[in-house]
N, CA, C and O of each residue as an XYZ file, in Angstrom:
520
protein
N      22.567     -2.662    -10.932
C      23.640     -2.779    -11.906
C      23.581     -1.570    -12.837
O      22.501     -1.128    -13.227
N      24.740     -1.049    -13.183
C      24.785      0.121    -14.037
C      24.436     -0.236    -15.475
O      24.749     -1.318    -15.972
N      23.791      0.695    -16.106
C      23.458      0.529    -17.508
C      24.197      1.584    -18.304
O      24.243      2.748    -17.906
N      24.759      1.198    -19.394
C      25.464      2.135    -20.257
C      24.584      2.567    -21.420
O      25.084      3.094    -22.414
N      23.282      2.350    -21.303
C      22.354      2.669    -22.378
C      21.762      4.052    -22.161
O      20.806      4.194    -21.399
N      22.297      5.059    -22.802
C      21.752      6.405    -22.751
C      21.937      7.072    -21.412
O      22.507      6.497    -20.485
N      21.444      8.304    -21.320
C      21.604      9.060    -20.085
C      20.729      8.490    -18.974
O      19.653      7.948    -19.227
N      21.212      8.623    -17.737
C      20.430      8.144    -16.602
C      19.393      9.193    -16.229
O      19.596     10.381    -16.477
N      18.289      8.767    -15.639
C      17.239      9.724    -15.292
C      17.732     10.724    -14.243
O      18.587     10.411    -13.415
N      17.177     11.915    -14.301
C      17.573     12.961    -13.373
C      16.973     12.708    -11.992
O      15.872     12.174    -11.857
N      17.727     13.105    -10.980
C      17.290     13.008     -9.594
C      16.762     14.383     -9.203
O      17.436     15.384     -9.445
N      15.573     14.459     -8.604
C      15.017     15.761     -8.230
C      15.953     16.560     -7.323
O      16.759     15.984     -6.592
N      15.842     17.877     -7.375
C      16.741     18.778     -6.651
C      16.752     18.516     -5.151
O      17.810     18.602     -4.529
N      15.603     18.197     -4.548
C      15.581     17.978     -3.095
C      16.380     16.735     -2.700
O      17.077     16.750     -1.686
N      16.289     15.672     -3.477
C      17.080     14.464     -3.214
C      18.547     14.695     -3.547
O      19.431     14.196     -2.850
N      18.805     15.443     -4.603
C      20.178     15.774     -4.972
C      20.856     16.566     -3.859
O      22.035     16.351     -3.576
N      20.125     17.473     -3.230
C      20.697     18.290     -2.154
C      21.129     17.433     -0.967
O      22.172     17.683     -0.363
N      20.324     16.419     -0.633
C      20.666     15.518      0.472
C      21.930     14.719      0.130
O      22.840     14.604      0.951
N      21.975     14.175     -1.078
C      23.147     13.404     -1.509
C      24.388     14.279     -1.537
O      25.466     13.848     -1.127
N      24.243     15.491     -2.014
C      25.375     16.406     -2.104
C      25.908     16.777     -0.723
O      27.116     16.927     -0.543
N      25.024     16.923      0.240
C      25.452     17.222      1.612
C      26.325     16.084      2.148
O      27.378     16.330      2.737
N      25.889     14.851      1.943
C      26.684     13.699      2.366
C      28.008     13.624      1.630
O      29.042     13.329      2.228
N      27.977     13.893      0.325
C      29.199     13.878     -0.475
C      30.203     14.899      0.050
O      31.380     14.585      0.223
N      29.740     16.115      0.302
C      30.632     17.172      0.804
C      31.260     16.780      2.136
O      32.445     17.022      2.365
N      30.469     16.177      3.007
C      30.972     15.755      4.313
C      32.083     14.711      4.153
O      33.134     14.814      4.784
N      31.844     13.722      3.318
C      32.837     12.666      3.093
C      34.110     13.245      2.475
O      35.216     12.916      2.902
N      33.952     14.092      1.484
C      35.123     14.678      0.831
C      35.934     15.524      1.813
O      37.163     15.532      1.747
N      35.273     16.224      2.709
C      35.983     16.998      3.734
C      36.708     16.062      4.700
O      37.851     16.322      5.076
N      36.052     14.983      5.097
C      36.669     13.993      5.994
C      37.940     13.421      5.379
O      38.961     13.287      6.054
N      37.870     13.089      4.109
C      38.989     12.447      3.427
C      40.020     13.451      2.918
O      41.084     13.054      2.441
N      39.726     14.723      3.010
C      40.653     15.752      2.544
C      40.819     15.751      1.030
O      41.917     16.004      0.534
N      39.768     15.477      0.299
C      39.846     15.413     -1.163
C      39.862     16.813     -1.779
O      39.151     17.717     -1.340
N      40.679     16.957     -2.787
C      40.738     18.211     -3.527
C      39.530     18.310     -4.455
O      38.820     17.330     -4.680
N      39.315     19.501     -4.983
C      38.224     19.677     -5.943
C      38.453     18.806     -7.175
O      37.510     18.227     -7.716
N      39.693     18.717     -7.612
C      40.005     17.890     -8.783
C      39.662     16.420     -8.511
O      39.116     15.744     -9.382
N      39.974     15.926     -7.317
C      39.627     14.545     -6.965
C      38.114     14.368     -6.915
O      37.589     13.353     -7.372
N      37.419     15.344     -6.365
C      35.960     15.259     -6.281
C      35.327     15.190     -7.667
O      34.441     14.371     -7.911
N      35.786     16.052     -8.573
C      35.249     16.041     -9.944
C      35.501     14.702    -10.605
O      34.626     14.162    -11.281
N      36.690     14.169    -10.413
C      37.041     12.902    -11.050
C      36.200     11.755    -10.486
O      35.727     10.904    -11.240
N      36.016     11.730     -9.179
C      35.197     10.677     -8.580
C      33.764     10.710     -9.095
O      33.139      9.664     -9.272
N      33.246     11.907     -9.335
C      31.873     12.042     -9.825
C      31.777     11.965    -11.344
O      30.678     11.860    -11.889
N      32.913     12.016    -12.032
C      32.906     11.961    -13.487
C      32.353     13.219    -14.128
O      31.658     13.153    -15.142
N      32.664     14.379    -13.532
C      32.106     15.639    -14.003
C      33.178     16.578    -14.547
O      34.327     16.553    -14.106
N      32.785     17.401    -15.505
C      33.647     18.479    -15.986
C      33.605     19.605    -14.951
O      32.809     19.567    -14.012
N      34.466     20.603    -15.130
C      34.464     21.741    -14.208
C      33.111     22.446    -14.204
O      32.584     22.778    -13.142
N      32.552     22.674    -15.388
C      31.261     23.364    -15.477
C      30.155     22.556    -14.801
O      29.322     23.118    -14.091
N      30.144     21.244    -15.019
C      29.130     20.390    -14.391
C      29.288     20.372    -12.874
O      28.301     20.402    -12.139
N      30.537     20.324    -12.412
C      30.804     20.324    -10.975
C      30.376     21.648    -10.351
O      29.768     21.668     -9.281
N      30.696     22.757    -11.024
C      30.297     24.074    -10.518
C      28.781     24.181    -10.418
O      28.254     24.715     -9.442
N      28.083     23.674    -11.425
C      26.615     23.708    -11.414
C      26.061     22.863    -10.263
O      25.121     23.266     -9.579
N      26.658     21.684    -10.062
C      26.205     20.787     -9.008
C      26.445     21.369     -7.619
O      25.612     21.205     -6.727
N      27.561     22.038     -7.430
C      27.925     22.544     -6.108
C      27.531     23.998     -5.894
O      27.956     24.619     -4.920
N      26.728     24.541     -6.789
C      26.256     25.923     -6.640
C      25.381     26.037     -5.389
O      24.937     25.031     -4.836
N      25.139     27.281     -4.951
C      24.326     27.514     -3.757
C      22.948     26.885     -3.869
O      22.413     26.381     -2.882
N      22.380     26.909     -5.039
C      21.055     26.315     -5.282
C      21.170     25.273     -6.392
O      20.771     25.527     -7.529
N      21.722     24.086     -6.061
C      21.878     23.080     -7.115
C      20.537     22.613     -7.639
O      19.534     22.621     -6.925
N      20.533     22.209     -8.889
C      19.320     21.687     -9.512
C      19.304     20.182     -9.440
O      19.716     19.580     -8.448
N      18.827     19.590    -10.500
C      18.768     18.139    -10.579
C      20.169     17.554    -10.706
O      21.123     18.251    -11.054
N      20.269     16.285    -10.421
C      21.521     15.539    -10.504
C      21.239     14.302    -11.347
O      20.147     13.738    -11.277
N      22.206     13.882    -12.135
C      21.990     12.677    -12.933
C      21.997     11.447    -12.026
O      22.603     11.447    -10.954
N      21.318     10.416    -12.476
C      21.306      9.158    -11.740
C      22.696      8.569    -11.590
O      22.998      7.932    -10.580
N      23.548      8.779    -12.593
C      24.919      8.257    -12.528
C      25.709      8.933    -11.411
O      26.447      8.268    -10.685
N      25.559     10.245    -11.270
C      26.252     10.957    -10.192
C      25.718     10.481     -8.839
O      26.491     10.272     -7.905
N      24.412     10.310     -8.734
C      23.832      9.819     -7.488
C      24.373      8.434     -7.146
O      24.658      8.145     -5.984
N      24.511      7.591     -8.145
C      25.034      6.253     -7.890
C      26.475      6.321     -7.387
O      26.844      5.579     -6.477
N      27.284      7.191     -7.963
C      28.665      7.347     -7.504
C      28.704      7.855     -6.067
O      29.512      7.388     -5.265
N      27.838      8.809     -5.740
C      27.775      9.305     -4.369
C      27.335      8.184     -3.428
O      27.832      8.081     -2.307
N      26.411      7.353     -3.880
C      25.956      6.223     -3.079
C      27.111      5.268     -2.770
O      27.245      4.799     -1.640
N      27.940      4.983     -3.769
C      29.121      4.142     -3.527
C      30.020      4.788     -2.477
O      30.482      4.115     -1.556
N      30.268      6.086     -2.609
C      31.134      6.787     -1.661
C      30.548      6.764     -0.255
O      31.284      6.604      0.719
N      29.236      6.921     -0.139
C      28.584      6.863      1.177
C      28.723      5.471      1.792
O      28.952      5.342      2.995
N      28.588      4.443      0.978
C      28.761      3.080      1.474
C      30.183      2.816      1.925
O      30.405      2.153      2.939
N      31.148      3.331      1.177
C      32.556      3.185      1.556
C      32.800      3.897      2.882
O      33.452      3.352      3.773
N      32.276      5.113      3.014
C      32.456      5.889      4.247
C      31.810      5.163      5.430
O      32.386      5.127      6.517
N      30.630      4.591      5.233
C      29.953      3.861      6.299
C      30.785      2.655      6.745
O      30.931      2.402      7.940
N      31.326      1.920      5.781
C      32.161      0.758      6.121
C      33.439      1.203      6.832
O      33.877      0.557      7.784
N      34.035      2.301      6.374
C      35.238      2.817      7.051
C      34.930      3.241      8.475
O      35.756      3.054      9.369
N      33.750      3.811      8.697
C      33.345      4.187     10.058
C      33.295      2.952     10.957
O      33.662      3.019     12.130
N      32.843      1.836     10.411
C      32.779      0.604     11.188
C      34.173      0.031     11.451
O      34.407     -0.590     12.488
N      35.094      0.242     10.511
C      36.440     -0.318     10.621
C      37.413      0.559     11.406
O      38.335      0.048     12.042
N      37.216      1.856     11.364
C      38.179      2.800     11.925
C      37.566      3.559     13.092
O      36.437      4.040     12.997
N      38.310      3.670     14.199
C      37.755      4.305     15.393
C      37.618      5.829     15.311
O      36.979      6.432     16.173
N      38.201      6.452     14.301
C      38.114      7.916     14.208
C      38.094      8.353     12.739
O      38.487      7.609     11.841
N      37.621      9.584     12.531
C      37.606     10.139     11.178
C      39.018     10.226     10.605
O      39.227      9.996      9.413
N      39.984     10.559     11.460
C      41.377     10.658     10.999
C      41.888      9.313     10.507
O      42.591      9.247      9.499
N      41.540      8.237     11.213
C      41.971      6.900     10.793
C      41.304      6.503      9.478
O      41.929      5.866      8.631
N      40.046      6.876      9.309
C      39.341      6.567      8.060
C      39.998      7.306      6.900
O      40.204      6.727      5.834
N      40.328      8.587      7.101
C      40.981      9.366      6.051
C      42.357      8.800      5.733
O      42.777      8.777      4.576
N      43.051      8.346      6.763
C      44.366      7.732      6.550
C      44.226      6.432      5.757
O      45.014      6.166      4.850
N      43.230      5.634      6.100
C      43.021      4.333      5.444
C      42.674      4.499      3.969
O      43.114      3.703      3.140
N      41.897      5.514      3.633
C      41.481      5.693      2.241
C      42.655      6.149      1.376
O      42.635      5.972      0.158
N      43.685      6.738      2.007
C      44.834      7.252      1.257
C      46.086      6.378      1.378
O      47.096      6.647      0.728
N      46.022      5.355      2.193
C      47.189      4.501      2.433
C      47.296      3.396      1.377
O      46.359      2.619      1.197
N      48.435      3.324      0.680
C      48.609      2.246     -0.307
C      48.534      0.874      0.365
O      48.963      0.702      1.506
N      47.993     -0.077     -0.349
C      47.865     -1.439      0.163
C      48.098     -2.437     -0.966
O      47.779     -2.179     -2.126
N      48.656     -3.564     -0.598
C      48.882     -4.617     -1.597
C      47.681     -5.549     -1.699
O      47.677     -6.468     -2.518
N      46.672     -5.322     -0.879
C      45.480     -6.177     -0.929
C      44.738     -5.989     -2.255
O      44.749     -4.913     -2.852
N      44.094     -7.074     -2.692
C      43.245     -7.003     -3.882
C      42.019     -6.171     -3.560
O      41.481     -6.330     -2.464
N      41.565     -5.347     -4.380
C      41.908     -5.138     -5.782
C      42.906     -4.001     -6.010
O      43.158     -3.621     -7.154
N      43.475     -3.458     -4.933
C      44.233     -2.209     -5.029
C      45.651     -2.359     -5.593
O      46.163     -1.430     -6.218
N      46.278     -3.493     -5.384
C      47.578     -3.815     -5.995
C      48.613     -2.692     -5.835
O      49.231     -2.268     -6.812
N      48.793     -2.223     -4.616
C      49.821     -1.222     -4.343
C      49.327      0.210     -4.348
O      50.056      1.111     -3.932
N      48.112      0.443     -4.806
C      47.539      1.792     -4.789
C      46.764      1.991     -3.483
O      46.402      1.027     -2.808
N      46.522      3.234     -3.148
C      45.580      3.509     -2.056
C      44.175      3.310     -2.612
O      43.979      3.386     -3.824
N      43.194      3.057     -1.747
C      41.825      2.955     -2.254
C      41.392      4.208     -3.018
O      40.698      4.103     -4.029
N      41.792      5.386     -2.546
C      41.425      6.610     -3.256
C      42.075      6.658     -4.636
O      41.407      6.975     -5.620
N      43.356      6.351     -4.720
C      44.043      6.349     -6.019
C      43.418      5.321     -6.954
O      43.299      5.565     -8.154
N      43.022      4.178     -6.413
C      42.369      3.140     -7.204
C      41.047      3.651     -7.774
O      40.742      3.431     -8.946
N      40.267      4.336     -6.937
C      38.987      4.881     -7.408
C      39.207      5.975     -8.447
O      38.451      6.074     -9.414
N      40.220      6.785     -8.257
C      40.499      7.868     -9.199
C      40.989      7.333    -10.538
O      40.741      7.942    -11.579
N      41.680      6.206    -10.518
C      42.211      5.626    -11.757
C      41.090      5.114    -12.663
O      41.216      5.147    -13.887
N      40.009      4.648    -12.072
C      38.862      4.136    -12.835
C      37.610      4.387    -12.006
O      37.095      3.472    -11.363
N      37.116      5.632    -12.019
C      36.014      5.974    -11.115
C      34.777      5.079    -11.219
O      34.177      4.756    -10.194
N      34.393      4.681    -12.386
C      33.170      3.896    -12.513
C      33.308      2.529    -11.848
O      32.542      2.202    -10.942
N      34.260      1.742    -12.284
C      34.441      0.410    -11.702
C      35.186      0.466    -10.382
O      34.937     -0.360     -9.504
N      36.094      1.420    -10.219
C      36.868      1.548     -8.990
C      35.995      1.815     -7.783
O      36.229      1.258     -6.710
N      34.990      2.663     -7.945
C      34.075      2.942     -6.836
C      33.318      1.679     -6.431
O      33.194      1.371     -5.245
N      32.821      0.961     -7.417
C      32.056     -0.255     -7.157
C      32.931     -1.309     -6.459
O      32.499     -1.927     -5.486
N      34.138     -1.509     -6.946
C      35.025     -2.521     -6.369
C      35.490     -2.121     -4.972
O      35.609     -2.969     -4.088
N      35.750     -0.845     -4.777
C      36.170     -0.373     -3.457
C      35.027     -0.524     -2.461
O      35.252     -0.917     -1.316
N      33.824     -0.220     -2.877
C      32.657     -0.399     -2.004
C      32.526     -1.865     -1.603
O      32.334     -2.167     -0.425
N      32.625     -2.759     -2.549
C      32.524     -4.190     -2.238
C      33.611     -4.617     -1.256
O      33.345     -5.357     -0.309
N      34.831     -4.147     -1.485
C      35.960     -4.491     -0.620
C      35.691     -4.044      0.819
O      35.804     -4.843      1.748
N      35.340     -2.778      1.001
C      35.144     -2.271      2.356
C      33.892     -2.859      3.019
O      33.885     -3.068      4.232
N      32.853     -3.123      2.257
C      31.686     -3.809      2.827
C      32.104     -5.190      3.354
O      31.693     -5.599      4.440
N      32.915     -5.892      2.579
C      33.399     -7.212      2.983
C      34.257     -7.100      4.229
O      34.083     -7.882      5.165
N      35.195     -6.133      4.266
C      36.082     -5.966      5.421
C      35.278     -5.622      6.671
O      35.601     -6.094      7.761
N      34.248     -4.816      6.528
C      33.451     -4.406      7.689
C      32.638     -5.560      8.266
O      32.233     -5.518      9.428
N      32.398     -6.591      7.453
C      31.625     -7.743      7.916
C      32.479     -8.787      8.606
O      31.944     -9.684      9.257
N      33.781     -8.692      8.481
C      34.666     -9.703      9.090
C      34.692     -9.595     10.598
O      35.384    -10.368     11.260
């Protein structure tokens, strides 16, 4: 469960690099713009540039948690969709299903990255289990 009490502990650079590699792969699959990527991670331009530099340093626990949600969503989409193209289409396709209420899952996550990521992860985990 997320805590809103102070800054989250830093993730060492070697673990951050692994998470960032997965994040980049997912963002490329989904065709996300840099602006969408920054918003999903909750980062300013300077923070995003530092994170995506050739030799990234540490990463905050909050950013790692957001990447973890995105990885879980991608894993569930892989189980639900027979191809990367279908997964990318599904993440951008508006749906009337709860909790999206007419938005695409991506638009829903962008509207409220903190709770949107968590709710979208729960939704796709549930769908993948059906």
